[in-house]
N, C-alpha and C positions, 0 to 999 in steps of 0.2 A: 865624214865620221864622224858614229853613230853618233850618238848625245851621251851625259854618261851616265852611270848606272846609276846614280844617288837622284838621280832627276825623272827615272822613267819610270814606270805606271806597273806593282805585282798584279801579273797574271790571275787570275783564281782560282785555288785548286779542283784540281779531277779526279776522276777512280774511286782507289784502294785511302790517298792519305787525304779528299776527304769525308773518306767516312769516318774513316779515322779521327779525324779534325771534329766531326758533330756529336761523334761516341762519348766524346773529351769530357764536349758541353752541355749533352744531352744531363736534362734536369729529369730525377729518383725521381720513385715513387713518394717519397720524403719528401724531397721537396716542393713538389705539387701539394700534396698536405697540409707542411708549413707553412707553402702563401698561402692556400687557402682562405686556413687558422690569421693569418699575419693582415688580411687583406676584406676585415671582416665587412667595411662599408660597400664593396664595391665586389664580391663572391661571385656572382655571372659572369661578367665583366673578369675577371681573371679565367672562371673556369671555361669561357669561353676563347680566348688564347693561351691555354694549355691544348686545347680542341685543334685549336691546329696548326699548333704545334706537332699533335701527335699523327696527326696528319699526314702531313710533312716525314714527321720518323719514320710512321709504317711501311714508307714504301721499298725502301732503303735493303740490300741486298743483306746487312750484315745481319748474325740472327740474333748477335745481341740487345742490339738498340731497337731489332723489330720484338723483342721478347720484352723491354724494359715499355714502349708505346706499346702496349696487346695491353698490360699491365694495370695502366696509369687510365688505358683505356677503359677496362674492367673497371676498379675503383670508381668515374667518374659516373658512367653506368649504371653503379649503384647511387650512386643523388639523382640519376633521370636525366640524363645524358643516350640522349643513343648514342648506339655502336653495331647496328647490322649493318653501317660500310663497311666497319674492318672485317666481320663476315670469312673472307677467305685470306684474308689473313691470319687470321687466328686457327686455322683450317690448316694452314702452310706449318704454322708454332707448332700443331702438335701430330706432325709427322718430321718431326725432329728425332735423331735418333739421342739427342742428349735429353733425358729424362727432368731437365733444371729446368729447361724449355718448354718443354713438352707439358708441364706440368704447368705452366703458363695458359697453353694455348690447351688445354682442356676442363680447366676452371673460366677463361674466360666464353667457353660454350656452355659450360655447365652452366653461364649467369647471362646467357645474354641469344644463346638458339633457343627457338620453339618449335612447332609446327607447320609456321609460316617461313621459316628459316629455309632458304633453295638449295643452299649448300650444304644439307644433312644432306641431300641425294650423293654426297659426293662420298661420305664419312663411312663407309660400313662393312667396306676391307679394310681400311683404317682400325676400325676399331674391332673387328674378327683378328686382323694380327696384332691387336697388343692384349685381345680377350689370351688369348695364344702363347701371350712370348714366355721364355724362361724366367723373365726378369718376374719375381713380384708387384715390384713398384707401380710400373708400367699395365699390369693387367689390374692392379688394385684404384688406377686413373681410368682406366677402361669403362670398368663396371661402378665409377660411383658416377661418370658422366653419363654413363645411359639410366642410368635409372633418372638421371636428370631431364635427362631431351629424350625420353622413347616416345615416337609415336608409331602407333598400329603397323607398318612398313617396317620401321628397323626392330621391333619385337619379332615379327614375322620372321627376320633373314641371321636374327641375332637370338633367341634363345636357346637353341637348342649349342651352343657357343654359352651360356651364362652355361645351363643346366651340367654338364659337362664340368662345370668348375666344382660343382658340389661336389667333386668326386676327387680334388686333387687335393696335395700331403700340407698347406699349408690353409690352419684355419682359420688366417686373417679372412683368406680369399671365398673360404668354404662359405663364411659368414654372411661377406660381401655380395656373395652368389647368390643365398637366402633372399635376403630383403632384394637384389635388383630382380627377383623374377618376378618380387610381389607387383610392382609396377610393371614388369612386363605383362601379366595377368588382365592387369586393368583393361591394359590394351587393347588385349592382345586373349581375348580369352580361351580361345580352341589350345592354346600352348600349358592349361592345369592340367585336364584331364591325363595328358603321358606324363608329369611329372611331379604326379600327385603322389603316387608312391614313395617314388624318392625322397622328398619332401619331409613325406613319417620320420621313415627316417630318419633324419636328420635331429628328434628328437631321441633317439638315443644314439646322438654324438659323445664321442670321450671329453672334447671341449666343452665350454659350457656355455660360451658367448655362443658357440652356434645354436647349440641350444637352444637360447635364447633369442636366438632371428630367429629358426625356428618357430617357439612358441609365437612370438610379436605377428608371424604370416599370415599362422594358419588359425590365430583372435580373430584380424583384421578380415579377414577370409569369410570366417564363421559368421560374424555380424550380415552379411552378405545372404548365406543358407545356409541356415544354424541347422538345420533336417537334413544334411550332407557329412555333417562331421560326428555328431552322434558314436561313431566309430570309434571315433578315438580317444571315446570318455575318461575308458584307463587308463588310458597313457600321459591323461590332463594329470587325473584323476593321483595314480605315480608321483605326478611331475609335483603335483600342486605341495603332496605331502612328504616331499624330500628336500623340494625347493630351501633354498638358503638367499636369493637375491629377491627382494621386493618386487625388484620392475620384470619379472618375469612369472609373478604371487599375482601380480596386479591382472598378466593378463591372462592368467588364470583362470582368476576367477570373473574374468569378466565376463571371460569363452564359457562359464559355467553357466554367466550369469543369462546365458541364451541357451540356453540347452535345458534348463531344469526346467522353462514352461511344456518345453514337447515335451521331455519323461521325471513323469510323475519321481519314479522311482529314484529322483537322484539329491533327489532337496533331502530326504532320509540320510542317504549316505551322506554328504556333506554338513552336515549337522554337527558332526566330534572336528572336523580342520576349521572351519570357518569359525566355530568359537572359542577355537583354541585363538588360533588370528583377533580373535575381538579382543580378548582378552589380553594378551600378551603383544602385541604392533603396538609402535608407537609412533608409526608413520602415520600422517591425515588423510594421504594419496591411497595407500594399501588399509586403510577403516573406512574409509567411502566406499571405495569401490567393493567391500566385504555386506556393507548394509545396503549395498542399494543392488545385492546379488539376493541378500533374504527378505525385499521388500516383494521383488519384481517377480522372482520368482520360489517364492518356500513358505507363501505366507498359511500353509498345513501347518506348518511346525515352532504353536503358540510360545514354546521354548525359547527358541532360538531370538524368534518374529519383539519378548519377550525383552533381552540382553539388546538389538541390534536399537530398539526406541531407546532402553536405558544409556548406546551412546548419542543418542540422538540429543538426547537433554546435553547432553553439557557442550553438544557444537552447538543446540542455538544461544547457551548461554557467553560462547563464546564472542570477544572483541570482533572478531576478521569479520571481515559482512559476510566475505567468499567464503568464509563455512559454515555459516547463519546461514545459508542462500543455502546454497547443498545439503545441510540440514532438513531442511524447509522441503525441499524436493521430494528428500528421501523419505518425507507424512505422506503427499502424496496420494505413493502408490498403496496406502493402505485406508484411507479414508473407505472402501467398499466394502473390506474382508474385514478390518480390525478397530474399527473408530473408538468403538474408546479406552479403546490403548492409547489412539490418538488423544480421543478427551484427556487424556489423565497430564496434557504437554498444556493444556488449553493454556493457561497464565500466562508463558513462554508465546504462546503465537498469534494470543492479544497484544503485549507487548510485542511483536515484529509487523502489526499496522499501523503503529505511530512510528516505525525505524524512516531512516531518513532515507534511505536504498528505498530507488524504487522498486528493484526486481524484487529485494528480501517484502513489501507493502504489498504487491500484488501476490506472493508466490502463499501470502497467510494469505489473505483474503480469500483466496480459492480454498484453503482452511478450511477456515471460518464459516464460508457457504456451506461446505461439506461435512460440517460440525453438525450445525442446527435442527433443535426440537421441540415441538413442541411443547415441554418447558422451559430450554434456556429461548429461545423468539426474543421471548423481551429483554432479556440482561442483553441477548448477543443487541438488538436492534439499537441499544440505550448506546454500546460502548463503538458501535460503530457510525453514530449522529454527532457523539461527540468527538469521533475523529475526522468529523469535515470542515469540522471547529479550523487547525493548523495544516491540513494537506490543503498541498499545489490543487491546481481549476482541474490537471488531468483526471487525478487520485479522487478529486471531490465526484466528480463527474459518474468513475465505477465501483466508489461506495453507495452515495446514490439508487444507482442503477441494484447492487446487488440486496439491498433493502428490500426491494420493490423485487428481485426477480424470487428470491429466499417468502420471500410472501406469498408469494403472489402462485407461489407452483406446486404443480398437480391442483387444481383446484382450490386456492387455502384452504393446500392441507393442512398446515402447522398452525395457525389461522384461530382462535377457540374467541376471540373478544372482537370484533367486527369494532365497535367502537368507539378502541386501542386503534385498531389501524389505521382507521378514520382519519385520526389525531393524527399517526404518524405519518400522515400525505399531506396533513395542511403543511407538518413540520417544516416537507421538504422543500414548495411551495417558496418558502421563502430562503432558501438556500440558495445562495450569490450563483449569477453567472454559469447554473449548472443545464446543461442541454437536455434532458429528461423532465421540463416541463409539458409537455405534453402525454408522457407515459401515465407520470401521474394524474395528467386528467381526465383520461383513457382507466384509469384505475376506481377514481373515485365515479364516476356514471356506474361501474358498474359494479361494482357490491353496493350501490344505491336500491340499484336494476332488482339483483341477485336476494341481497338480504331488505327487506321489508322494515323489518321492528327498526332498522338505526337509520330511518330517513328522520325522521322529526329532529337525532343528537343527529345526525348528518349538518341538518341547516344550522345549527345551532353553533356547531364545532367549524363550521369554512363564512358562514355572515361575518367575522372581522377579516378575515382576508378580504369580501369586498370591498368591507368598510373603509379598506386602509389605502389612502391616495397612492404614497407611497409605490406601489407596485403598478401603479397605473404609466409610472415616470419613463418613458423613453432611455433605457442608457442600458449598460452591458448588461450587469449584473442582472438584469428584466431580462433576457436575450429572450427566454422560452415561457414567460409567466405567463404571456399574451395568450399561452393553447392552455395551460392551467385554469384562466379568468373563465377561459370561453366552457369550461364544465361544470366549474362552480355557476355561475352563473345560472347555464340550464336548470342546474338543480337545484339550486333557491328558485327558477320560475315557476318551475313544473310541481313540487309540491309550497306551492307558497301562505299553502292553507296553514303548515306548522311554522308561516315567520310570528314572532311576536308583535316588531316595532317596522309597522310597514311604511313607516316617516324615512326612517334613516334607509334603505334597504332600497323604497324608489332614488331618493336622493343621491345613492352609490351609483343605485345606472344609470342613472342620468346626469352624472359628475363631469364636469366639462374636459376632465382629460383620459375621457373615454374616447373622444376622436383618436388619440396616440394609439387605439391600439390595432391592426389590422380590421378591413376590413366586411373577413369573414364574420371575426368575435366581433363586430361593434354588431354586427345585426342579430345576434345573437343576447345581447346588451337588450335591445330594443324588443323583443319578443317577450322576456326574459321582466322588461318592463310593463310591459301589458299585462302580464300574469300580474303577476305581482299588483300592481293599482286596479285589477279587476275584483282579485283578492279580495284586494282593504274594499272596495266598494261594497262587496257584499257582504263583509263583519259590521262593515258599518249600517249596511241594511236590515242586517238581522239585530242589532247592536237597538234602534231608535224604533222601528217596527215593532207590532208581534205579530206573532204567528198570526196568518185566517184559523178564524176556526174550521172544524173539524164539518161538512156537510154530517146535514140528519139523516140515517140511509132509508132507501126509498120502501114504499109501504110489498110486500109480497101479495107478485099476481095470486087471483081465484079459480080452480079447474071449474066448469060445467057442473057439477055437484056442490059446486058452495066450498066448497075443502081448499084450506092457502097452497102451495106448492113451492115448499122450499127451494129456493137460489142456493145449490154449492158449488161451489170455484170449481173448476177442472183437475183433476185427478185427486180431492180432499177424500179422503182416507175415512169420512164419517156421512160420505155421501145419504148410507142405507137407511143410518139411527136418525140423522137431521126431518128426511124425505117421513120417519114415522112419524116425527113428535109431531112434528106440522098436524098428519092429518087427522090426528088424537087430537091437538087442539077446536081443528073443527069439528069435531063432529062429539 
């Protein structure tokens, strides 16, 4: 007798019933997101468990279960989990007839496929079929996916199909086709030439979104080779004067920014439209693109340059650091052509040197270096020296380098007082943690060798640095001071006859902490010590013993006739006159 059914073991479900059960209890994407947020302490473990479930679900034959699994895998992929293992299942979803599931497959392919994905070789025919589909949704999915995963091979195979969509009666597909062609051109440049004529015709399309897409593509292409797109300038100009879209206007202005340096006549033509935009627009992005076009390619039109700089003044005073930086960046284009106009806003620029944002500081410093003249050198240097007090280490080094570079540029063309410059260099030696000690020392020696009249002042200015024992300490703030001290010791030793108090200098050069300096610096100290000591001995000897008396002149020799012969120094201009006077006295 068979045992009772109550005690029997239930058989596992198989086939369609198991699939239905699995789908019934399958977690949705919403459940996974909720679970990730609920397991904050062990999110990684929870996501690994979900990934294991997804691997089991994706092999099912039920298309709905497979779609939900791929949807969850795509989400986890966005969080950093690899889903290359599911590439073939993604292609399966892309090939389904149901647009709902096809969309999940195309989204997963867009996010996870790349040049090294093997299954990309399986999808050209699928994409070709969907691109030609009468269903606009399928064609749109295929275009969007192709634009993101395009490879040179896919572009070469499918560019003709995308090109044919430029003639589609649906504006949405024409717009997508325009944008997708740009990605195809980047991977397969040979496709641009046969497509160029039809692409430019899209600038006159009845639908404004298609025109915007065409402008976007052509503007990006023009950035690579602007000269090729000069013939399109009339069409671009017409669109610029009639456009009501800020986005399209920005792209058009950007195109003209690339074209105006190649065609000077465009600058005069654009003064009117750009001037109107500068006065009327409230969009910061459009305003900046107009200013950038003016300062980059329309510097010959002083009227609109001044108008652009006036707008930059408002941007410099804005509290938004991004806008402030963009204004400074635009001003750098005018440093060579219109330095006086830029100098009118010197106060705002100097204020940006002390800004907390490092990008703004460096950009402002670059402008300051470009504005320095002989008249403003001392004031500018004083401001930069003051900015070193609160600057961080990296920017402080940049300030030190800027001061030296401005002064030494073009063989000290801007320096009119070298004693003042020596004082500045002496102050730079004391800048803590500077990495330019060697450069400061080289400048000190160069000035003393070139300008003889400042040597005495140099010894007086540099001697306090030599006497300061804190500079001999082996600390991080004195990282490169030793290189500067080497040059200072050399100058004091070389011009020791200008030293007033030899005892102090000898004591400083023989200080015990000199042993903390590198060996090559100590060698210079020893050499200078001997020079200063020798100078001190010579000075002492001259003060104690009077100078020796001059010897009496030797008697003049006589010739045979008894007349004295005068001895003149070689090359003396009065040789003949002296000889005649001596002969007269003998007679």
